[in-house]
N, CA, C and O of each residue as an XYZ file, in Angstrom:
532
protein
N     107.074    137.947     96.518
C     105.964    137.070     96.784
C     104.655    137.855     96.826
O     103.613    137.346     96.414
N     104.704    139.072     97.312
C     103.494    139.885     97.403
C     102.912    140.126     96.009
O     101.704    140.002     95.809
N     103.765    140.467     95.057
C     103.325    140.720     93.683
C     102.776    139.430     93.070
O     101.776    139.459     92.352
N     103.422    138.309     93.350
C     102.952    137.026     92.827
C     101.547    136.725     93.328
O     100.714    136.237     92.564
N     101.269    137.007     94.599
C      99.925    136.796     95.142
C      98.916    137.722     94.475
O      97.818    137.292     94.121
N      99.280    138.981     94.303
C      98.369    139.945     93.677
C      97.989    139.521     92.262
O      96.844    139.682     91.840
N      98.942    138.990     91.550
C      98.709    138.621     90.144
C      98.344    137.143     89.968
O      98.235    136.646     88.847
N      98.157    136.454     91.096
C      97.820    135.016     91.068
C      98.854    134.207     90.290
O      98.505    133.330     89.499
N     100.108    134.509     90.520
C     101.202    133.798     89.874
C     101.778    132.766     90.828
O     101.801    132.965     92.043
N     102.234    131.681     90.270
C     102.932    130.672     91.056
C     104.424    130.830     90.775
O     104.832    130.989     89.624
N     105.221    130.784     91.814
C     106.659    130.982     91.679
C     107.362    129.675     92.012
O     107.071    129.037     93.025
N     108.277    129.292     91.160
C     109.099    128.118     91.398
C     110.532    128.584     91.553
O     111.086    129.233     90.666
N     111.121    128.253     92.675
C     112.495    128.631     92.964
C     113.245    127.356     93.290
O     112.813    126.579     94.142
N     114.341    127.137     92.634
C     115.147    125.951     92.868
C     116.482    126.391     93.457
O     117.125    127.312     92.953
N     116.887    125.719     94.531
C     118.144    126.108     95.162
C     118.756    124.954     95.948
O     118.056    124.103     96.497
N     120.069    124.957     95.981
C     120.823    124.068     96.860
C     121.465    124.872     97.984
O     122.228    124.330     98.784
N     121.161    126.140     98.043
C     121.775    127.032     99.021
C     121.031    126.934    100.355
O     119.882    127.367    100.446
N     121.668    126.368    101.400
C     120.988    126.195    102.682
C     120.599    127.521    103.339
O     119.588    127.586    104.038
N     121.378    128.565    103.126
C     121.051    129.869    103.711
C     119.766    130.416    103.112
O     118.920    130.954    103.826
N     119.623    130.279    101.808
C     118.403    130.721    101.148
C     117.205    129.895    101.623
O     116.129    130.439    101.871
N     117.397    128.591    101.745
C     116.302    127.735    102.223
C     115.909    128.087    103.659
O     114.727    128.064    104.003
N     116.889    128.411    104.492
C     116.596    128.783    105.878
C     115.875    130.121    105.971
O     115.188    130.394    106.956
N     116.033    130.958    104.940
C     115.421    132.290    104.954
C     113.981    132.290    104.443
O     113.343    133.341    104.385
N     113.467    131.113    104.072
C     112.083    131.058    103.595
C     111.142    131.567    104.683
O     111.238    131.152    105.837
N     110.244    132.455    104.315
C     109.335    133.011    105.325
C     108.205    132.041    105.663
O     107.688    131.340    104.793
N     107.839    132.014    106.917
C     106.660    131.272    107.356
C     106.757    129.772    107.208
O     107.837    129.185    107.269
N     105.627    129.182    107.018
C     105.454    127.726    106.901
C     106.238    127.178    105.709
O     106.236    127.777    104.633
N     106.898    126.055    105.898
C     107.686    125.458    104.819
C     106.957    124.286    104.159
O     107.552    123.543    103.378
N     105.685    124.124    104.469
C     104.936    122.999    103.909
C     104.844    123.070    102.384
O     104.653    122.044    101.731
N     104.976    124.247    101.820
C     104.901    124.416    100.367
C     106.202    124.034     99.663
O     106.236    123.974     98.434
N     107.254    123.780    100.402
C     108.555    123.437     99.814
C     108.501    122.007     99.267
O     108.006    121.094     99.929
N     109.012    121.832     98.063
C     109.094    120.509     97.451
C     110.553    120.057     97.448
O     111.470    120.876     97.382
N     110.748    118.776     97.520
C     112.089    118.191     97.558
C     112.219    117.228     96.388
O     111.373    116.355     96.192
N     113.273    117.390     95.620
C     113.547    116.530     94.480
C     114.720    115.618     94.847
O     115.750    116.083     95.334
N     114.553    114.333     94.611
C     115.626    113.393     94.942
C     115.657    112.265     93.920
O     114.696    112.045     93.182
N     116.774    111.563     93.893
C     116.975    110.492     92.924
C     116.620    109.156     93.568
O     117.021    108.851     94.692
N     115.849    108.368     92.812
C     115.479    107.021     93.252
C     116.569    106.027     92.890
O     117.477    106.342     92.120
N     116.474    104.822     93.450
C     117.500    103.807     93.208
C     117.623    103.440     91.731
O     118.710    103.084     91.276
N     116.519    103.522     90.968
C     116.562    103.163     89.547
C     117.089    104.292     88.666
O     117.144    104.156     87.444
N     117.479    105.415     89.290
C     118.044    106.536     88.546
C     117.046    107.616     88.177
O     117.437    108.703     87.753
N     115.770    107.331     88.331
C     114.764    108.350     88.018
C     114.655    109.332     89.188
O     115.137    109.072     90.290
N     114.013    110.456     88.914
C     113.849    111.487     89.940
C     112.436    111.479     90.482
O     111.496    111.092     89.787
N     112.290    111.907     91.722
C     110.977    112.031     92.357
C     110.881    113.408     92.995
O     111.879    113.967     93.448
N     109.685    113.938     93.024
C     109.417    115.243     93.597
C     108.308    115.077     94.626
O     107.251    114.527     94.315
N     108.537    115.546     95.846
C     107.547    115.407     96.906
C     107.503    116.695     97.733
O     108.544    117.273     98.045
N     106.307    117.134     98.083
C     106.196    118.283     98.991
C     106.556    117.809    100.385
O     106.194    116.701    100.781
N     107.267    118.642    101.133
C     107.626    118.267    102.493
C     106.388    117.891    103.293
O     106.400    116.917    104.045
N     105.308    118.672    103.130
C     104.087    118.441    103.880
C     103.492    117.061    103.592
O     102.796    116.504    104.441
N     103.753    116.507    102.417
C     103.208    115.203    102.052
C     104.067    114.044    102.522
O     103.682    112.885    102.362
N     105.217    114.335    103.096
C     106.106    113.276    103.565
C     105.565    112.669    104.856
O     104.970    113.356    105.685
N     105.785    111.374    105.002
C     105.401    110.679    106.224
C     106.112    111.347    107.402
O     107.314    111.606    107.337
N     105.396    111.617    108.445
C     105.924    112.228    109.667
C     106.501    113.627    109.415
O     107.565    113.968    109.931
N     105.800    114.420    108.630
C     106.206    115.805    108.359
C     106.495    116.591    109.639
O     107.518    117.272    109.703
N     105.629    116.523    110.671
C     105.933    117.282    111.902
C     107.268    116.872    112.525
O     108.014    117.717    113.021
N     107.560    115.579    112.496
C     108.827    115.103    113.037
C     110.020    115.582    112.232
O     111.108    115.781    112.774
N     109.812    115.765    110.947
C     110.882    116.265    110.078
C     111.194    117.720    110.384
O     112.341    118.056    110.678
N     110.188    118.592    110.318
C     110.436    120.025    110.480
C     110.774    120.400    111.922
O     111.301    121.485    112.170
N     110.481    119.525    112.861
C     110.843    119.796    114.251
C     112.352    119.691    114.474
O     112.861    120.134    115.503
N     113.065    119.105    113.511
C     114.507    118.900    113.655
C     115.342    120.097    113.235
O     116.562    120.081    113.398
N     114.709    121.139    112.697
C     115.480    122.324    112.356
C     115.004    122.977    111.081
O     114.044    122.524    110.459
N     115.691    124.062    110.688
C     115.330    124.764    109.456
C     115.626    123.913    108.213
O     116.460    123.008    108.257
N     114.950    124.207    107.132
C     115.043    123.410    105.904
C     116.480    123.301    105.388
O     116.896    122.223    104.965
N     117.236    124.384    105.415
C     118.621    124.342    104.947
C     119.463    123.353    105.743
O     120.257    122.607    105.168
N     119.296    123.342    107.052
C     120.006    122.402    107.920
C     119.574    120.970    107.608
O     120.409    120.070    107.518
N     118.270    120.765    107.445
C     117.747    119.427    107.144
C     118.309    118.905    105.830
O     118.592    117.715    105.695
N     118.468    119.804    104.863
C     118.998    119.405    103.568
C     120.494    119.081    103.672
O     120.925    118.030    103.198
N     121.291    119.967    104.285
C     122.745    119.754    104.323
C     123.128    118.543    105.165
O     124.158    117.918    104.912
N     122.325    118.208    106.147
C     122.612    117.056    106.991
C     122.055    115.754    106.416
O     122.256    114.683    106.989
N     121.357    115.847    105.283
C     120.806    114.649    104.641
C     119.537    114.131    105.297
O     119.081    113.030    104.989
N     118.967    114.915    106.194
C     117.784    114.467    106.933
C     116.571    114.365    106.011
O     115.827    113.387    106.077
N     116.364    115.368    105.151
C     115.229    115.320    104.227
C     115.376    114.116    103.300
O     114.401    113.420    103.018
N     116.578    113.879    102.836
C     116.846    112.752    101.947
C     116.472    111.433    102.621
O     115.822    110.582    102.013
N     116.886    111.268    103.884
C     116.555    110.042    104.619
C     115.050    109.904    104.812
O     114.503    108.813    104.655
N     114.374    111.009    105.154
C     112.925    110.958    105.328
C     112.241    110.577    104.015
O     111.282    109.805    104.018
N     112.726    111.111    102.900
C     112.100    110.838    101.606
C     112.338    109.403    101.149
O     111.424    108.748    100.647
N     113.549    108.921    101.321
C     113.901    107.608    100.790
C     113.630    106.455    101.738
O     113.370    105.338    101.290
N     113.685    106.701    103.026
C     113.604    105.600    103.990
C     112.540    105.838    105.053
O     112.722    105.474    106.215
N     111.449    106.438    104.659
C     110.393    106.762    105.612
C     109.689    105.499    106.086
O     109.349    104.624    105.291
N     109.478    105.422    107.387
C     108.753    104.306    107.979
C     107.327    104.745    108.265
O     107.079    105.900    108.610
N     106.409    103.832    108.121
C     105.025    104.116    108.464
C     104.855    104.174    109.973
O     105.762    103.790    110.711
N     103.704    104.648    110.442
C     103.482    104.794    111.881
C     103.563    103.466    112.633
O     104.088    103.423    113.746
N     103.059    102.395    112.052
C     103.098    101.091    112.746
C     104.533    100.580    112.878
O     104.903    100.022    113.911
N     105.343    100.771    111.827
C     106.736    100.332    111.882
C     107.520    101.156    112.890
O     108.345    100.608    113.621
N     107.276    102.482    112.945
C     107.945    103.327    113.952
C     107.560    102.883    115.357
O     108.405    102.833    116.251
N     106.294    102.562    115.549
C     105.823    102.103    116.862
C     106.494    100.782    117.233
O     106.929    100.598    118.369
N     106.574     99.858    116.263
C     107.208     98.568    116.525
C     108.678     98.757    116.891
O     109.175     98.132    117.828
N     109.369     99.621    116.148
C     110.775     99.874    116.442
C     110.954    100.530    117.805
O     111.900    100.212    118.525
N     110.054    101.444    118.166
C     110.139    102.095    119.476
C     109.944    101.092    120.594
O     110.655    101.142    121.598
N     108.991    100.177    120.441
C     108.770     99.147    121.470
C     109.966     98.216    121.585
O     110.354     97.825    122.687
N     110.553     97.859    120.439
C     111.746     97.009    120.449
C     112.895     97.714    121.160
O     113.592     97.109    121.975
N     113.090     99.000    120.847
C     114.155     99.780    121.482
C     113.931     99.864    122.987
O     114.874     99.701    123.761
N     112.698    100.117    123.410
C     112.399    100.201    124.848
C     112.666     98.867    125.545
O     113.218     98.840    126.644
N     112.278     97.773    124.914
C     112.511     96.449    125.502
C     114.005     96.188    125.658
O     114.446     95.670    126.684
N     114.788     96.549    124.631
C     116.241     96.368    124.713
C     116.843     97.248    125.804
O     117.735     96.819    126.536
N     116.357     98.464    125.906
C     116.847     99.380    126.928
C     116.537     98.853    128.323
O     117.392     98.887    129.207
N     115.321     98.370    128.520
C     114.945     97.788    129.823
C     115.851     96.624    130.183
O     116.273     96.474    131.330
N     116.145     95.795    129.172
C     117.009     94.643    129.390
C     118.418     95.083    129.794
O     119.018     94.504    130.700
N     118.937     96.102    129.122
C     120.279     96.611    129.417
C     120.353     97.231    130.800
O     121.315     97.018    131.538
N     119.336     97.997    131.141
C     119.334     98.706    132.422
C     119.028     97.753    133.563
O     119.481     97.963    134.688
N     118.259     96.705    133.278
C     117.916     95.744    134.312
C     116.947     96.302    135.335
O     117.106     96.080    136.535
N     115.936     97.033    134.859
C     114.937     97.618    135.756
C     114.247     96.514    136.541
O     114.213     95.354    136.130
N     113.699     96.913    137.682
C     113.004     95.983    138.566
C     111.619     95.644    138.071
O     111.356     95.661    136.868
N     110.744     95.340    138.990
C     109.405     94.844    138.675
C     108.461     95.934    138.215
O     107.326     95.631    137.847
N     108.868     97.158    138.218
C     107.989     98.225    137.757
C     107.544     99.106    138.895
O     108.016     98.969    140.024
N     106.641    100.006    138.600
C     106.245    101.028    139.564
C     105.045    100.637    140.398
O     104.552    101.457    141.173
N     104.562     99.429    140.269
C     103.487     98.985    141.146
C     102.117     99.013    140.513
O     101.134     98.725    141.196
N     102.004     99.344    139.246
C     100.712     99.316    138.570
C     100.319     97.886    138.251
O     101.036     96.949    138.605
N      99.201     97.713    137.595
C      98.722     96.385    137.244
C      99.605     95.712    136.199
O      99.682     94.484    136.156
N     100.263     96.489    135.370
C     101.122     95.895    134.359
C     102.569     95.971    134.818
O     102.957     96.879    135.553
N     103.353     95.010    134.377
C     104.778     95.003    134.701
C     105.513     95.694    133.569
O     106.048     95.038    132.674
N     105.540     97.032    133.608
C     106.108     97.783    132.496
C     107.615     97.973    132.629
O     108.255     98.385    131.661
N     108.194     97.696    133.760
C     109.634     97.796    133.909
C     110.139     99.136    134.396
O     111.347     99.308    134.559
N     109.261    100.085    134.633
C     109.670    101.399    135.088
C     109.400    101.557    136.577
O     108.477    100.959    137.130
N     110.232    102.377    137.208
C     110.092    102.604    138.638
C     109.030    103.650    138.963
O     108.514    103.675    140.081
N     108.704    104.491    138.027
C     107.722    105.546    138.244
C     106.830    105.629    137.016
O     107.344    105.584    135.898
N     105.515    105.747    137.173
C     104.618    105.734    136.025
C     104.860    106.844    135.015
O     104.525    106.673    133.842
N     105.422    107.966    135.419
C     105.667    109.057    134.473
C     106.717    108.672    133.443
O     106.792    109.290    132.381
N     107.536    107.657    133.740
C     108.558    107.211    132.808
C     108.008    106.252    131.756
O     108.655    106.020    130.734
N     106.831    105.697    131.992
C     106.256    104.689    131.116
C     105.309    105.345    130.117
O     104.359    106.025    130.506
N     105.570    105.138    128.838
C     104.758    105.744    127.791
C     103.312    105.296    127.911
O     102.401    106.105    127.740
N     103.088    104.027    128.201
C     101.726    103.515    128.277
C     101.042    103.900    129.575
O      99.822    104.058    129.595
N     101.792    104.055    130.664
C     101.198    104.349    131.957
C     101.101    105.843    132.228
O     100.222    106.279    132.971
N     101.983    106.625    131.641
C     101.974    108.065    131.889
C     100.730    108.670    131.265
O     100.404    108.381    130.113
N     100.086    109.447    131.967
C      98.858    110.073    131.511
C      98.062    110.475    132.731
O      98.549    110.315    133.850
N      96.861    110.988    132.562
C      96.081    111.464    133.698
C      95.814    110.370    134.728
O      95.694    110.651    135.920
N      95.719    109.096    134.258
C      95.381    108.027    135.191
C      96.482    107.711    136.188
O      96.193    107.211    137.275
N      97.785    107.997    135.838
C      98.838    107.585    136.759
C      98.845    108.417    138.014
O      99.305    107.953    139.058
N      98.338    109.656    137.942
C      98.303    110.506    139.132
C      97.392    109.942    140.194
O      97.562    110.241    141.376
N      96.421    109.126    139.798
C      95.491    108.535    140.762
C      96.030    107.228    141.310
O      95.449    106.649    142.228
N      97.134    106.760    140.753
C      97.736    105.531    141.246
C      97.281    104.299    140.486
O      97.727    103.196    140.802
N      96.416    104.444    139.505
C      95.981    103.286    138.740
C      96.526    103.408    137.326
O      96.181    104.343    136.603
N      97.353    102.492    136.941
C      97.920    102.537    135.578
C      97.681    101.215    134.884
O      98.619    100.616    134.358
N      96.480    100.764    134.873
C      96.152     99.482    134.247
C      95.895     99.636    132.773
O      95.605     98.653    132.091
């Protein structure tokens, strides 16, 4: 890579080897992922350009993400931020229903949590003062 930088060369390396992918030095944002679409054509996308890139790379090294099919799922079935938020709220509502939480922690809103630190909307600097409106 050092010689490639000196000579202003671009290097393309293709691999299915997870060990080699895990050995990539530094930031993996330059890594591209090739996958097959439902119509049979191929698509190429840089990891950094994928929706929720930070959430993807936080799950482990690139080789692990590839062998577990995580990159594939992110590429083919990526949800936008609003859809992820909607799904998270739905999941929280279902969880509250299952757990049968009480009236909440006493803030102005009935969020269903016993302590404001447990509530995504109430947790923050304001809950320490006792006001979580």
